[in-house]
N, C-alpha and C positions, 0 to 999 in steps of 0.2 A: 173225171180221173186223171190223177195225178201220178208219175212215178219219180220221185226221187233219188238222185244220181250224184257222186263226186267220184275222181277218179282215184284212181289206185294203184301201185305197183302193181298189185296180186291182180290182175281184172279180171272175171270171167264169163262168159257168154252171158247175157241176158234169158231168161226164162220165162220174162214173167208176159201173163197171158189174162185175159178177161171172157169171158161169156157174155154176150149183149141178144137180151130178151125183149120179142115184141109182141101186143097185147092188139086185138082185135076192135079193142073199143077206144076210146079216149079213155084217161083218167076221171077222177073223179077232179083230183088234189093236183096241183102242181109246187116243184120243189126247186130251191132257189141254190146254189150254193159261195157264200158271200167272203171270200178270202180278202181282206182288207186289215191294213199295218205300212208300219214302216216307211211312216212319212219323213220326207225329209224339209220339206216349206211348213213357215209359219201362217199359212195364207190358204184358200179353197177349203172347200167339203172339206177336205182332210187333213189336214191340220197339224204338228208337230206343237204342243205346246215350251214355254219357257222350266228348261230346267235347274237342277243346283251346280251344275256345272257346266252352265254355258260358255261361252267365248264372249268376249265386249259386243264382239259385231252378233249376237244374237242366239233365237234357239239352234242347235244344235242335235244332232245325232251322234254323243260319242261319251264313252265310258273313260275314263282316266284311268288308268294304275294304280293299284292301290285304293280302289274305294271301294266298302264295303255296302255302300247302301246307297247306292245311285238310284236314278228315279228318270226315265222318261216317259211322259204322258201324250199324248195324241189324242184329237175327236174328231168325228165323225159327221158331217151334218148331213140325215138323208134328204136328199131334193126332195122335190115336190113335183116336181116334171124329168123325164126322162125324154131330151128332144119335145115330142108337142106327144108325148103322152104323160098321161097322170099315174104317178106313182103309189098304187095302191098300198091299201093294210096287209101285212102279214102277220105269218105267226111265227115264233123262234124255238124251230124244233128240236135244233142244239148248238151246243155254242163249245168250242172248244179253243187252248191255248199254244204257242208258236212261239219260242225262243231256243236260246241256243249256252253251252257251255256255264256262260255266268248267268244265267235267269235264275231268278230264284224266289221270285213270286208275280204274277200277273192274274190282272182284275180287269173283268170288263162290267162296265155300267151301261144304263139307259133314260138317258133324260127325255121323257112324253111329254109333245106339246100339245094333246088335243087325249091323255088318258081315257081312254074306254073305261065302264062303270065294272069294279072289281079289278082297274089294276092303279099300280100305286104312279105317281108323277114319277117318282124316283126309284130303283131296282138295281139289285145286282144281277149280273146273268150270271157269269161265274167266276169263283175265286180257286185262285191254285199257291196257297201259301205254302207249299212245301215241294214249287215243281221238282219237277226230274226231269233231266232232257231224254232220260231211257224210258218212262214213261210219258205217251204222248198218244192223246186219246179226245173225241168228241164224247159230251157228256151230255146225252139226253133227257128231256124233262119227261114224266112218267103221268102223260094226261094225252084226252082227247087231245086232235086238233081247233077246236070250237073253245080249248078252256088253257090255251099254252099261252105264255107269252106273247104280247103284240109289240110289234114296227111296226111304227108307220108313216109317211112322209113330214118334215118337221123334225120330228124326234132327233135326238142328240144321244151317240154312240160314244161313252169315253172310257181310252184303255192305258191302264197304270204297269206296267213291265218296272219292276226293283230288279238290281246285280248287282253282284258281288265278284270284284275283280281283283283280291286275294290271294293270298294264299293259303287259308283257310278254305277257301270253297277247294272241296277236292278234286272237282270236274277240271278248274284252271290249274292246280296243284296239277294234275297228272299232264298237262297242255301243254306249260314249262318243263315238264322232265322230255315230254316225247320231244318239243323241240331244244332242246338245253338251253333255253332262257333262266335265268339270273333272278328274275323280277317277273310281274304280268305284266303284259304290253297293251298299250292305249286300245283301247278298242274300237271301232266305227262301225254302221252301218256295211251290210255285204251279205254274199252269199254261203260264206262257205262257213264252218260253225268257231273258226279261229273271230271271226266277224260276229257280230250277231244282229235279233231279228225282233219284232213284240210286234206282232199275227195274231189277229183273232181269225177263227173259220165260224163262220156263222150258217147253220141250215136252215131256211125257211121254208114254212108250206102257207099257201093259199087257194081259197077252194077253185077248182077252172072256171074259166068264161068259154066262150061261145068265139073265143078269138084264138083260143088255145090249142 
């Protein structure tokens, strides 16, 4: 569970609450939430790919002012082991995308190293070509667990995020008015809505084992 806040002049008392219910038996499936994105480096298992507006020093998450069709791409190589434990194959239950005001399109794709029968080697898990900051949600596959898309060790997840950092983007235009700016500012990776992100939220499930 995550509750996301941002400081505001008219701060009010938080009334968020949640209820936790336990069961007297072990579940048949185990779920895991993978919130992955915002790659800053061009090396490692999760890395930023070269983009159209990178500086001479190499790949960087940077969205210049007045650029309408900027792209940031990154890939995650699913490891085969986590410490000394083999990474199990899992089924993908739901997928969601997250960007800020300049974001206009996000795609999450998978490239499978050893696709199982009925699973394509390459597959688009989610596309949000009309991304809206005020309409963020997870999209759940309408299938039973055993028929869900599979994610296994050695697979690669590819993220492609597109941004419109011009005054023709109504959200950027509104922020320019709010901040009294004559033109859109350059945007970097960061936490506030005036910064940007490229994040995928993936919920996976797998059958529980005796160690769960």
